[in-house]
ROSE-891742 format. One record per residue: x, y negated, z negated of N, C-alpha, C, CB in turn. Coordinates in steps of 0.1 Angstrom, whole numbers, plus 5000, padded with zeros to 4 digits. Glycine has a CB too. Layout:
BEGIN
> X,Y,Z,X,Y,Z,X,Y,Z,X,Y,Z .
...
END
This chain:
BEGIN
> 5156,4894,5263,5164,4882,5265,5179,4886,5267,5164,4873,5253 .
> 5182,4899,5268,5196,4904,5269,5201,4900,5283,5196,4919,5267 .
> 5193,4900,5293,5197,4896,5306,5187,4886,5312,5199,4908,5315 .
> 5191,4877,5321,5182,4867,5326,5171,4874,5334,5190,4858,5335 .
> 5174,4884,5342,5164,4891,5350,5153,4897,5341,5170,4901,5359 .
> 5158,4903,5330,5148,4909,5321,5139,4899,5314,5155,4918,5310 .
> 5145,4888,5310,5138,4877,5304,5127,4871,5313,5147,4866,5299 .
> 5131,4869,5326,5122,4863,5335,5110,4873,5338,5129,4859,5348 .
> 5114,4886,5339,5104,4896,5342,5094,4899,5331,5111,4909,5346 .
> 5099,4899,5318,5091,4904,5307,5086,4893,5298,5099,4914,5299 .
> 5089,4881,5300,5085,4870,5291,5070,4869,5291,5091,4857,5295 .
> 5064,4864,5280,5050,4863,5279,5045,4852,5289,5046,4859,5265 .
> 5035,4855,5296,5030,4845,5307,5016,4840,5303,5029,4852,5320 .
> 5009,4846,5294,4995,4841,5290,4994,4842,5275,4984,4850,5297 .
> 4985,4835,5269,4981,4836,5255,4966,4835,5253,4989,4825,5246 .
> 4961,4840,5242,4947,4839,5239,4945,4826,5231,4942,4852,5231 .
> 4935,4819,5235,4931,4807,5228,4916,4808,5224,4933,4794,5237 .
> 4913,4800,5213,4900,4800,5208,4892,4789,5215,4899,4798,5193 .
> 4881,4792,5221,4873,4782,5229,4867,4772,5219,4862,4789,5237 .
> 4870,4760,5221,4865,4750,5212,4852,4744,5215,4875,4739,5210 .
> 4846,4748,5227,4833,4743,5231,4822,4748,5221,4830,4747,5245 .
> 4811,4742,5221,4800,4747,5214,4794,4759,5220,4789,4736,5212 .
> 4786,4767,5213,4781,4779,5219,4771,4776,5230,4774,4787,5208 .
> 4765,4764,5230,4756,4760,5240,4763,4758,5254,4748,4748,5237 .
> 4775,4752,5252,4783,4750,5264,4790,4763,5269,4794,4739,5262 .
> 4794,4771,5260,4801,4783,5264,4792,4795,5268,4811,4788,5252 .
> 4779,4793,5265,4770,4804,5267,4765,4810,5254,4776,4815,5276 .
> 4756,4819,5255,4750,4825,5243,4760,4834,5236,4737,4832,5247 .
> 4758,4835,5223,4767,4844,5216,4764,4858,5220,4764,4842,5200 .
> 4775,4866,5222,4773,4880,5226,4778,4889,5216,4781,4882,5239 .
> 4774,4902,5217,4779,4912,5208,4794,4914,5207,4772,4926,5211 .
> 4800,4912,5219,4815,4912,5220,4821,4901,5211,4820,4910,5234 .
> 4829,4905,5201,4834,4895,5191,4845,4887,5198,4839,4902,5179 .
> 4849,4890,5210,4859,4882,5217,4853,4872,5227,4869,4890,5223 .
> 4840,4869,5225,4833,4861,5236,4838,4847,5236,4818,4861,5233 .
> 4844,4842,5225,4849,4828,5225,4864,4827,5226,4845,4821,5212 .
> 4870,4838,5231,4885,4838,5234,4887,4837,5249,4892,4851,5228 .
> 4896,4829,5252,4900,4827,5266,4914,4830,5269,4896,4813,5271 .
> 4918,4835,5280,4931,4838,5284,4937,4826,5292,4932,4852,5292 .
> 4948,4821,5287,4953,4808,5292,4967,4810,5296,4951,4796,5282 .
> 4972,4805,5308,4986,4806,5312,4994,4798,5302,4988,4801,5326 .
> 5006,4802,5300,5016,4795,5291,5018,4781,5295,5029,4803,5290 .
> 5019,4778,5308,5022,4765,5313,5011,4755,5308,5023,4765,5328 .
> 4999,4759,5305,4989,4750,5301,4992,4745,5286,4975,4756,5302 .
> 5000,4752,5279,5004,4749,5265,5014,4737,5265,5009,4761,5257 .
> 5020,4734,5276,5031,4724,5276,5025,4710,5272,5037,4723,5290 .
> 5013,4707,5277,5007,4694,5274,5003,4693,5259,4996,4691,5283 .
> 5001,4705,5252,4997,4705,5238,5008,4703,5229,4990,4718,5235 .
> 5021,4703,5234,5032,4701,5225,5035,4713,5216,5030,4690,5216 .
> 5030,4725,5219,5032,4737,5211,5044,4745,5215,5019,4745,5211 .
> 5050,4742,5226,5061,4750,5231,5075,4744,5226,5061,4751,5246 .
> 5075,4733,5220,5087,4726,5218,5098,4734,5211,5085,4713,5210 .
> 5094,4741,5200,5103,4749,5192,5103,4764,5194,5100,4746,5177 .
> 5095,4768,5204,5094,4783,5205,5098,4788,5219,5080,4788,5202 .
> 5102,4779,5228,5105,4783,5242,5119,4780,5246,5095,4777,5251 .
> 5123,4786,5256,5136,4783,5264,5132,4779,5278,5146,4795,5264 .
> 5141,4773,5285,5138,4768,5298,5147,4774,5309,5138,4752,5299 .
> 5141,4779,5319,5149,4784,5330,5152,4774,5341,5142,4797,5337 .
> 5165,4771,5344,5169,4762,5354,5172,4770,5367,5181,4753,5350 .
> 5164,4769,5377,5166,4777,5389,5179,4773,5397,5154,4777,5399 .
> 5183,4760,5395,5195,4755,5402,5207,4761,5396,5196,4740,5401 .
> 5208,4761,5382,5220,4767,5376,5219,4782,5374,5222,4760,5362 .
> 5206,4787,5376,5204,4801,5373,5207,4804,5358,5211,4810,5383 .
> 5203,4795,5349,5206,4797,5335,5193,4795,5327,5218,4788,5330 .
> 5193,4801,5315,5183,4798,5305,5188,4790,5294,5176,4812,5300 .
> 5182,4779,5291,5186,4770,5281,5176,4770,5269,5188,4755,5286 .
> 5182,4770,5257,5173,4770,5245,5166,4757,5245,5181,4772,5232 .
> 5153,4757,5242,5146,4744,5240,5136,4741,5252,5155,4733,5238 .
> 5129,4731,5250,5119,4726,5260,5124,4714,5268,5105,4722,5253 .
> 5124,4716,5281,5129,4705,5290,5118,4702,5299,5142,4709,5297 .
> 5116,4688,5301,5105,4684,5310,5107,4689,5324,5104,4668,5310 .
> 5097,4689,5332,5097,4693,5345,5090,4706,5348,5112,4695,5349 .
> 5090,4711,5360,5082,4722,5363,5091,4735,5362,5077,4721,5377 .
> 5102,4734,5356,5110,4746,5354,5103,4756,5345,5124,4743,5348 .
> 5105,4768,5347,5098,4779,5340,5101,4779,5326,5100,4792,5347 .
> 5091,4780,5317,5093,4782,5303,5092,4796,5299,5082,4773,5295 .
> 5102,4800,5290,5102,4814,5285,5100,4814,5270,5116,4821,5289 .
> 5090,4822,5266,5087,4823,5251,5098,4831,5244,5073,4828,5249 .
> 5107,4824,5238,5119,4831,5232,5120,4829,5217,5132,4826,5239 .
> 5112,4820,5212,5113,4816,5197,5127,4812,5193,5108,4827,5189 .
> 5135,4808,5203,5149,4805,5200,5151,4794,5190,5156,4800,5213 .
> 5142,4784,5190,5143,4773,5180,5141,4778,5166,5133,4762,5182 .
> 5133,4788,5164,5130,4794,5150,5140,4804,5147,5116,4800,5150 .
> 5143,4813,5156,5152,4825,5153,5166,4822,5154,5148,4836,5162 .
> 5170,4812,5162,5185,4810,5164,5190,4796,5160,5188,4812,5179 .
> 5181,4786,5160,5185,4773,5157,5180,4767,5144,5181,4764,5169 .
> 5174,4775,5136,5170,4771,5123,5160,4759,5122,5182,4766,5116 .
> 5151,4758,5132,5141,4748,5132,5131,4750,5120,5133,4748,5145 .
> 5128,4763,5118,5118,4766,5107,5123,4779,5101,5103,4767,5113 .
> 5123,4780,5087,5129,4792,5081,5119,4804,5081,5132,4789,5066 .
> 5114,4808,5093,5105,4819,5094,5111,4832,5089,5100,4821,5108 .
> 5123,4836,5093,5129,4849,5088,5130,4849,5073,5143,4851,5095 .
> 5135,4838,5067,5136,4838,5053,5123,4840,5046,5143,4825,5048 .
> 5112,4833,5051,5099,4834,5045,5094,4848,5046,5090,4824,5052 .
> 5096,4854,5058,5091,4868,5059,5098,4878,5050,5093,4872,5074 .
> 5111,4876,5048,5118,4884,5039,5113,4883,5025,5133,4881,5040 .
> 5110,4871,5021,5105,4869,5007,5091,4876,5006,5104,4854,5004 .
> 5082,4874,5015,5069,4879,5015,5070,4895,5014,5060,4875,5027 .
> 5078,4900,5023,5079,4915,5023,5085,4920,5010,5088,4919,5035 .
> 5095,4913,5004,5101,4917,4992,5091,4916,4980,5113,4908,4989 .
> 5084,4905,4979,5075,4904,4968,5063,4913,4970,5070,4889,4967 .
> 5059,4915,4982,5047,4924,4985,5051,4938,4981,5043,4923,4999 .
> 5063,4943,4984,5067,4956,4981,5069,4958,4966,5080,4960,4988 .
> 5074,4948,4959,5075,4949,4945,5061,4950,4938,5082,4937,4939 .
> 5051,4943,4943,5038,4943,4937,5030,4956,4940,5030,4931,4940 .
> 5031,4960,4953,5024,4972,4957,5031,4985,4956,5019,4970,4971 .
> 5044,4984,4952,5053,4995,4950,5055,5004,4962,5047,5003,4938 .
> 5054,4998,4974,5057,5006,4986,5059,4995,4997,5046,5016,4989 .
> 5065,4999,5008,5066,4989,5019,5052,4984,5024,5073,4995,5031 .
> 5052,4971,5028,5040,4965,5032,5041,4960,5047,5036,4953,5023 .
> 5029,4958,5053,5029,4951,5066,5020,4939,5064,5023,4961,5077 .
> 5024,4928,5072,5017,4915,5070,5012,4910,5083,5027,4905,5063 .
> 5002,4901,5082,4999,4893,5094,5000,4878,5089,4984,4896,5099 .
> 5005,4870,5098,5007,4856,5093,5005,4846,5105,5021,4854,5087 .
> 5004,4834,5102,5003,4823,5112,5012,4812,5107,4989,4818,5114 .
> 5018,4805,5117,5027,4793,5114,5022,4781,5122,5041,4797,5117 .
> 5021,4770,5116,5020,4757,5123,5033,4750,5123,5009,4748,5116 .
> 5038,4747,5135,5050,4739,5137,5047,4725,5142,5060,4747,5146 .
> 5054,4715,5136,5051,4701,5140,5063,4695,5147,5047,4693,5128 .
> 5061,4684,5153,5072,4678,5161,5084,4674,5152,5066,4666,5169 .
> 5081,4671,5139,5092,4666,5131,5099,4678,5124,5086,4657,5120 .
> 5097,4690,5129,5103,4702,5124,5097,4707,5111,5118,4700,5122 .
> 5087,4701,5106,5080,4706,5094,5070,4716,5099,5073,4694,5086 .
> 5064,4723,5089,5055,4734,5093,5049,4741,5081,5061,4744,5102 .
> 5039,4749,5083,5033,4757,5073,5032,4771,5076,5018,4752,5070 .
> 5035,4780,5067,5035,4794,5068,5022,4799,5061,5047,4801,5063 .
> 5013,4806,5068,5001,4811,5062,5000,4826,5062,4988,4805,5069 .
> 4999,4832,5051,4998,4846,5050,4983,4850,5052,5003,4852,5037 .
> 4980,4857,5063,4966,4861,5066,4962,4874,5060,4965,4861,5081 .
> 4971,4883,5060,4967,4897,5054,4980,4904,5050,4960,4905,5065 .
> 4979,4911,5039,4990,4920,5035,4984,4933,5030,4999,4913,5024 .
> 4990,4944,5034,4985,4957,5030,4997,4967,5029,4974,4962,5040 .
> 4995,4977,5020,5006,4987,5019,5006,4996,5032,5004,4995,5007 .
> 5018,5000,5035,5020,5009,5046,5018,5023,5041,5034,5007,5053 .
> 5010,5031,5048,5008,5045,5044,5019,5053,5051,4994,5049,5048 .
> 5028,5058,5043,5039,5066,5048,5035,5081,5047,5052,5063,5041 .
> 5041,5089,5056,5040,5103,5056,5051,5109,5048,5039,5109,5070 .
> 5047,5115,5036,5058,5121,5028,5063,5134,5035,5052,5125,5014 .
> 5072,5140,5029,5078,5152,5034,5068,5162,5038,5088,5158,5024 .
> 5069,5168,5050,5060,5178,5055,5060,5190,5045,5064,5183,5069 .
> 5047,5195,5043,5045,5205,5033,5041,5218,5041,5035,5202,5022 .
> 5050,5227,5043,5047,5239,5050,5049,5251,5040,5055,5241,5063 .
> 5040,5252,5030,5042,5262,5020,5029,5266,5014,5051,5257,5009 .
> 5027,5279,5011,5015,5284,5005,5016,5281,4990,5012,5299,5008 .
> 5010,5271,4984,5011,5268,4970,5005,5278,4961,5005,5254,4968 .
> 4995,5286,4967,4989,5296,4958,4998,5307,4955,4976,5301,4965 .
> 5009,5308,4963,5019,5319,4961,5029,5316,4949,5027,5322,4973 .
> 5029,5303,4944,5037,5300,4933,5031,5305,4920,5038,5284,4932 .
> 5039,5313,4912,5034,5319,4900,5028,5309,4890,5044,5328,4894 .
> 5018,5312,4883,5012,5304,4873,5023,5300,4862,5000,5310,4866 .
> 5031,5309,4859,5041,5306,4848,5051,5295,4852,5048,5319,4844 .
> 5052,5292,4865,5061,5282,4869,5054,5268,4870,5067,5285,4883 .
> 5042,5267,4866,5034,5255,4868,5031,5249,4854,5021,5258,4875 .
> 5033,5236,4854,5028,5228,4843,5014,5224,4845,5037,5215,4841 .
> 5011,5221,4858,4997,5218,4862,4994,5226,4875,4995,5203,4863 .
> 4982,5230,4877,4977,5236,4889,4963,5231,4892,4979,5251,4890 .
> 4961,5226,4904,4947,5222,4907,4943,5228,4920,4947,5206,4909 .
> 4930,5232,4920,4924,5237,4933,4914,5227,4939,4916,5250,4929 .
> 4915,5215,4934,4907,5204,4939,4916,5191,4940,4894,5202,4931 .
> 4924,5190,4950,4934,5180,4950,4932,5171,4963,4948,5186,4951 .
> 4935,5158,4961,4935,5148,4971,4949,5142,4973,4924,5137,4969 .
> 4953,5141,4985,4967,5136,4988,4975,5147,4995,4974,5133,4974 .
> 4987,5144,4998,4995,5153,5006,5010,5150,5005,4991,5153,5021 .
> 5018,5160,5003,5033,5158,5003,5039,5163,4991,5036,5143,5005 .
> 5052,5159,4990,5061,5164,4979,5066,5151,4972,5072,5173,4983 .
> 5065,5151,4959,5069,5140,4950,5080,5145,4941,5058,5133,4942 .
> 5092,5138,4941,5103,5143,4933,5109,5132,4924,5114,5149,4941 .
> 5102,5121,4922,5108,5110,4914,5100,5106,4902,5109,5098,4923 .
> 5091,5115,4897,5083,5111,4885,5089,5119,4873,5068,5115,4887 .
> 5092,5111,4863,5098,5117,4851,5090,5114,4838,5113,5112,4849 .
> 5080,5106,4840,5072,5102,4828,5057,5107,4830,5072,5087,4827 .
> 5051,5112,4819,5037,5116,4819,5030,5109,4807,5036,5132,4817 .
> 5019,5103,4811,5010,5096,4801,4997,5105,4800,5007,5081,4805 .
> 4994,5109,4788,4982,5118,4787,4974,5115,4775,4986,5133,4787 .
> 4961,5117,4776,4952,5115,4765,4952,5127,4756,4937,5112,4770 .
> 4954,5125,4743,4954,5136,4734,4940,5142,4732,4959,5131,4720 .
> 4939,5155,4732,4926,5162,4732,4922,5166,4718,4927,5174,4741 .
> 4931,5166,4709,4927,5170,4695,4918,5158,4689,4939,5172,4686 .
> 4906,5162,4685,4897,5152,4680,4891,5142,4690,4904,5144,4669 .
> 4892,5146,4703,4888,5137,4713,4873,5135,4713,4892,5141,4727 .
> 4868,5123,4715,4853,5120,4716,4852,5109,4726,4847,5116,4703 .
> 4842,5110,4735,4840,5100,4745,4837,5086,4739,4829,5104,4755 .
> 4833,5085,4727,4830,5073,4721,4843,5064,4720,4825,5074,4706 .
> 4855,5070,4721,4867,5063,4720,4872,5058,4734,4878,5071,4713 .
> 4865,5062,4745,4870,5059,4758,4873,5044,4761,4860,5064,4768 .
> 4865,5035,4756,4869,5020,4758,4882,5017,4752,4858,5011,4753 .
> 4885,5022,4739,4897,5020,4733,4909,5026,4740,4897,5025,4718 .
> 4906,5038,4745,4917,5046,4753,4921,5038,4765,4912,5060,4757 .
> 4911,5032,4772,4914,5023,4784,4923,5012,4780,4901,5018,4790 .
> 4921,5006,4769,4930,4995,4765,4944,5000,4762,4924,4987,4753 .
> 4945,5011,4755,4958,5017,4752,4966,5020,4765,4957,5029,4743 .
> 4959,5026,4774,4966,5030,4787,4970,5017,4795,4956,5038,4796 .
> 4962,5007,4794,4966,4994,4801,4979,4989,4796,4955,4984,4800 .
> 4981,4989,4783,4993,4984,4776,5005,4993,4780,4992,4984,4761 .
> 5003,5006,4781,5014,5014,4785,5017,5012,4800,5011,5029,4783 .
> 5007,5010,4808,5009,5008,4822,5018,4996,4825,4996,5007,4830 .
> 5016,4985,4817,5024,4973,4819,5039,4976,4819,5021,4963,4808 .
> 5043,4986,4811,5058,4989,4810,5063,4995,4823,5060,4998,4799 .
> 5054,5000,4832,5058,5006,4844,5058,4997,4856,5050,5019,4847 .
> 5054,4985,4854,5052,4975,4865,5066,4970,4870,5043,4964,4861 .
> 5074,4979,4874,5087,4975,4880,5087,4982,4894,5099,4980,4871 .
> 5096,4978,4903,5097,4984,4916,5099,4999,4916,5108,4978,4924 .
> 5106,5005,4906,5108,5019,4905,5099,5026,4895,5123,5022,4902 .
> 5090,5019,4889,5082,5025,4878,5070,5033,4884,5076,5014,4869 .
> 5069,5045,4879,5057,5054,4882,5056,5065,4872,5059,5060,4897 .
> 5044,5070,4871,5042,5081,4861,5030,5090,4865,5039,5075,4847 .
> 5028,5101,4859,5017,5110,4861,5007,5108,4849,5022,5125,4861 .
> 4995,5106,4852,4984,5102,4843,4974,5114,4841,4977,5089,4846 .
> 4972,5118,4829,4962,5129,4827,4952,5124,4816,4970,5142,4822 .
> 4939,5127,4819,4929,5124,4809,4916,5131,4813,4927,5109,4809 .
> 4907,5131,4803,4894,5138,4805,4884,5129,4813,4888,5142,4792 .
> 4875,5136,4820,4864,5129,4826,4867,5121,4838,4857,5120,4816 .
> 4859,5112,4842,4860,5104,4855,4868,5092,4852,4847,5101,4861 .
> 4880,5091,4858,4888,5078,4857,4880,5067,4864,4902,5080,4862 .
> 4879,5056,4857,4873,5044,4863,4858,5044,4862,4877,5044,4877 .
> 4852,5053,4855,4837,5053,4854,4832,5041,4847,4832,5066,4847 .
> 4821,5035,4852,4815,5024,4845,4808,5028,4832,4806,5016,4854 .
> 4805,5041,4832,4798,5047,4820,4809,5053,4811,4787,5057,4824 .
> 4812,5047,4800,4823,5053,4791,4819,5067,4786,4826,5044,4780 .
> 4807,5071,4787,4803,5085,4782,4807,5095,4793,4789,5085,4778 .
> 4810,5091,4805,4814,5100,4816,4829,5100,4818,4806,5097,4828 .
> 4836,5090,4813,4850,5090,4816,4856,5077,4810,4853,5090,4831 .
> 4869,5075,4812,4876,5064,4806,4875,5052,4816,4892,5067,4804 .
> 4869,5041,4811,4865,5030,4820,4876,5020,4824,4854,5022,4814 .
> 4887,5026,4830,4898,5017,4834,4895,5010,4847,4911,5026,4835 .
> 4901,4999,4849,4902,4992,4862,4914,4997,4869,4901,4977,4861 .
> 4915,4995,4882,4927,4999,4889,4940,4993,4884,4926,4996,4904 .
> 4939,4980,4880,4950,4973,4874,4955,4979,4861,4947,4958,4872 .
> 4947,4987,4854,4951,4993,4842,4960,5005,4844,4939,4997,4834 .
> 4959,5011,4856,4966,5024,4859,4974,5023,4872,4956,5036,4860 .
> 4977,5010,4876,4982,5008,4890,4996,5014,4892,4983,4993,4892 .
> 5003,5018,4882,5017,5024,4884,5016,5039,4884,5026,5019,4873 .
> 5004,5045,4882,5003,5059,4882,5004,5064,4897,4990,5064,4876 .
> 5013,5074,4899,5015,5079,4913,5007,5092,4914,5030,5082,4915 .
> 5004,5099,4903,4995,5110,4904,4985,5109,4892,5004,5124,4902 .
> 4973,5111,4895,4962,5109,4885,4955,5123,4884,4952,5098,4889 .
> 4953,5127,4871,4946,5140,4869,4934,5138,4861,4956,5150,4862 .
> 4923,5144,4865,4911,5146,4857,4911,5160,4851,4898,5144,4865 .
> 4913,5160,4838,4914,5173,4831,4901,5175,4822,4927,5174,4823 .
> 4892,5184,4826,4880,5186,4819,4883,5194,4806,4870,5194,4827 .
> 4875,5191,4796,4876,5198,4783,4864,5206,4780,4878,5187,4772 .
> 4866,5216,4771,4854,5225,4768,4844,5216,4761,4859,5236,4758 .
> 4848,5206,4753,4838,5198,4746,4834,5186,4754,4844,5193,4733 .
> 4839,5184,4766,4835,5172,4774,4835,5176,4789,4846,5161,4772 .
> 4824,5180,4794,4822,5186,4807,4813,5176,4816,4817,5200,4807 .
> 4820,5170,4826,4812,5162,4835,4816,5165,4849,4814,5146,4832 .
> 4808,5162,4859,4811,5165,4873,4823,5156,4877,4799,5162,4882 .
> 4833,5162,4883,4845,5154,4887,4841,5143,4897,4856,5163,4893 .
> 4849,5132,4896,4847,5121,4905,4854,5122,4918,4850,5108,4899 .
> 4865,5131,4918,4874,5133,4929,4879,5119,4935,4867,5140,4940 .
> 4881,5110,4925,4888,5097,4929,4879,5087,4936,4899,5100,4938 .
> 4866,5089,4936,4857,5080,4944,4857,5066,4939,4843,5085,4943 .
> 4860,5064,4926,4861,5050,4920,4873,5042,4926,4861,5051,4905 .
> 4883,5049,4930,4895,5043,4935,4899,5048,4948,4907,5044,4925 .
> 4889,5052,4956,4893,5059,4969,4902,5051,4978,4880,5063,4976 .
> 4898,5038,4980,4906,5029,4989,4921,5028,4983,4900,5015,4990 .
> 4922,5026,4970,4936,5025,4965,4943,5038,4966,4935,5022,4950 .
> 4937,5049,4964,4944,5062,4966,4949,5064,4980,4934,5074,4962 .
> 4940,5062,4990,4944,5064,5003,4954,5055,5009,4932,5064,5012 .
> 4953,5042,5005,4962,5032,5010,4976,5032,5003,4956,5018,5009 .
> 4976,5036,4990,4988,5036,4983,4995,5050,4982,4986,5031,4969 .
> 4988,5060,4987,4994,5073,4987,4994,5080,4974,5008,5073,4992 .
> 4984,5076,4965,4983,5082,4952,4976,5096,4953,4976,5073,4942 .
> 4981,5106,4946,4975,5119,4946,4965,5120,4934,4985,5130,4945 .
> 4954,5127,4936,4943,5128,4926,4940,5143,4924,4931,5119,4930 .
> 4942,5148,4912,4939,5162,4910,4928,5164,4899,4952,5169,4904 .
> 4920,5174,4901,4910,5178,4892,4913,5192,4886,4896,5177,4899 .
> 4912,5193,4873,4916,5206,4866,4905,5208,4855,4930,5205,4861 .
> 4900,5220,4855,4891,5225,4844,4897,5238,4839,4876,5226,4849 .
> 4908,5237,4832,4915,5248,4827,4907,5257,4817,4928,5244,4821 .
> 4898,5250,4810,4890,5257,4800,4881,5268,4806,4882,5247,4792 .
> 4878,5266,4819,4870,5277,4825,4877,5284,4836,4857,5271,4831 .
> 4890,5284,4836,4899,5291,4845,4900,5285,4859,4893,5304,4847 .
> 4897,5272,4860,4898,5265,4873,4910,5256,4872,4885,5257,4876 .
> 4922,5262,4874,4934,5254,4873,4942,5256,4860,4932,5240,4875 .
> 4954,5250,4859,4962,5252,4847,4966,5238,4842,4975,5260,4851 .
> 4966,5236,4829,4970,5224,4822,4977,5229,4809,4958,5214,4820 .
> 4990,5228,4809,4997,5233,4797,5001,5221,4789,5010,5241,4801 .
> 4991,5216,4782,4994,5204,4773,5003,5208,4762,4980,5199,4768 .
> 5003,5220,4757,5012,5224,4746,5026,5221,4749,5010,5239,4742 .
> 5030,5222,4762,5044,5219,4766,5047,5204,4764,5046,5223,4781 .
> 5037,5196,4767,5039,5181,4765,5039,5177,4751,5028,5174,4773 .
> 5031,5184,4743,5030,5181,4728,5043,5184,4721,5019,5190,4722 .
> 5051,5193,4727,5064,5196,4720,5075,5186,4724,5068,5210,4725 .
> 5073,5177,4733,5083,5167,4737,5081,5155,4728,5081,5163,4752 .
> 5093,5149,4725,5092,5136,4717,5085,5125,4725,5106,5132,4713 .
> 5077,5117,4718,5070,5106,4725,5078,5094,4726,5057,5103,4716 .
> 5078,5088,4739,5084,5075,4741,5075,5064,4735,5086,5073,4756 .
> 5062,5066,4737,5052,5058,4730,5041,5066,4726,5047,5046,4740 .
> 5034,5063,4715,5023,5070,4711,5013,5061,4704,5027,5082,4702 .
> 5000,5062,4708,4990,5054,4702,4980,5063,4695,4983,5045,4712 .
> 4969,5058,4691,4959,5066,4684,4954,5077,4693,4948,5058,4679 .
> 4953,5075,4706,4947,5084,4715,4955,5089,4727,4934,5079,4720 .
> 4967,5082,4729,4975,5085,4741,4989,5087,4737,4974,5072,4750 .
> 4996,5096,4745,5010,5099,4743,5017,5096,4757,5013,5113,4739 .
> 5029,5091,4756,5038,5089,4768,5051,5097,4765,5041,5074,4770 .
> 5053,5107,4773,5065,5115,4771,5074,5114,4784,5062,5130,4769 .
> 5087,5115,4782,5097,5115,4793,5103,5129,4794,5107,5104,4791 .
> 5103,5134,4806,5108,5148,4808,5123,5148,4810,5102,5154,4820 .
> 5130,5159,4807,5145,5159,4809,5149,5157,4823,5150,5173,4804 .
> 5141,5160,4833,5144,5158,4847,5132,5155,4854,5152,5170,4853 .
> 5133,5148,4866,5121,5145,4874,5113,5158,4878,5125,5138,4887 .
> 5100,5156,4878,5091,5167,4882,5092,5170,4897,5077,5164,4877 .
> 5088,5182,4901,5085,5185,4915,5070,5187,4916,5093,5197,4920 .
> 5064,5178,4924,5049,5178,4925,5046,5181,4940,5042,5165,4921 .
> 5038,5191,4943,5035,5195,4957,5020,5195,4958,5041,5209,4960 .
> 5015,5187,4968,5001,5186,4971,4998,5189,4985,4996,5171,4967 .
> 4989,5198,4987,4984,5202,5001,4969,5197,5001,4985,5217,5003 .
> 4967,5185,5006,4954,5180,5007,4945,5187,5016,4954,5165,5011 .
> 4950,5194,5027,4942,5201,5036,4935,5213,5030,4950,5205,5048 .
> 4943,5220,5021,4938,5231,5014,4933,5228,5000,4948,5242,5013 .
> 4935,5215,4996,4931,5210,4982,4938,5217,4971,4916,5213,4981 .
> 4950,5222,4974,4958,5228,4964,4970,5219,4959,4964,5242,4969 .
> 4973,5220,4946,4984,5212,4941,4990,5218,4929,4979,5197,4937 .
> 5004,5217,4928,5011,5222,4916,5021,5212,4911,5018,5235,4920 .
> 5022,5211,4898,5033,5204,4892,5042,5214,4885,5027,5193,4882 .
> 5054,5216,4890,5063,5227,4886,5069,5223,4872,5073,5230,4896 .
> 5072,5233,4864,5078,5231,4851,5092,5226,4853,5078,5244,4843 .
> 5098,5219,4844,5111,5213,4845,5121,5222,4838,5110,5199,4838 .
END
């Protein structure tokens, strides 16, 4: 719309409409899911009254484009001027609110699909059709993580899912291993849920460590949390114990959440030399919160976490 020639050349000329005829009239249903969509010229929408608030009108005599719908055969340009410039409907404000609330709840930028009904009296409805988190690419990782010395690592995993570098996590929530028994796993899930609530802020995130399969429906194989119980965890660790050995889940219980939200998932079995987990370092830190089975500690400075999902290597560097 910056220049009249560009507006006339590039404006939308057709739209897709849903065929309202019965399938008998339109023909048999086909495998193509677009069989009942038809391509219609914009000028055919004039009689439906749907262009009133979303178009501008080109006057060939004046060689000007006027905001709004004017009768006659003058060309209509889909400009959304009534909504975006003349305040007919608060679409920008509604979109800003949806994006803001969506990002706060999902803890990352979101993308949305929506529909709006506009009426002749300037009233209307905004319908949110779909909202999902945007998967962003973290900082490129061009480093051999296996070359980092073990003494520099708080955690090391050779079975990691995820990719990138994380530098904004300062809190660790971990299950205490002394006296651990899987019989307590349901109680541990409840304790973690309560701690997780404290992180449900736009900037809240933590690293979660525990034994067995996170999210297992069988409490004898892992801690039976739902995703809402650990939703603020940005890095999740399955840390096997000598007294509690189960096959790792590798995040299968929460795979969609991990991939869409960019959460990293590490598996460590330090008791048999498969990775590093220096829990003694965490035990020496004062607890921000502590329950019967779980500790929450805050580190002096944010951690540096590097995950190479292609090579399945990950390290959490000491602070």
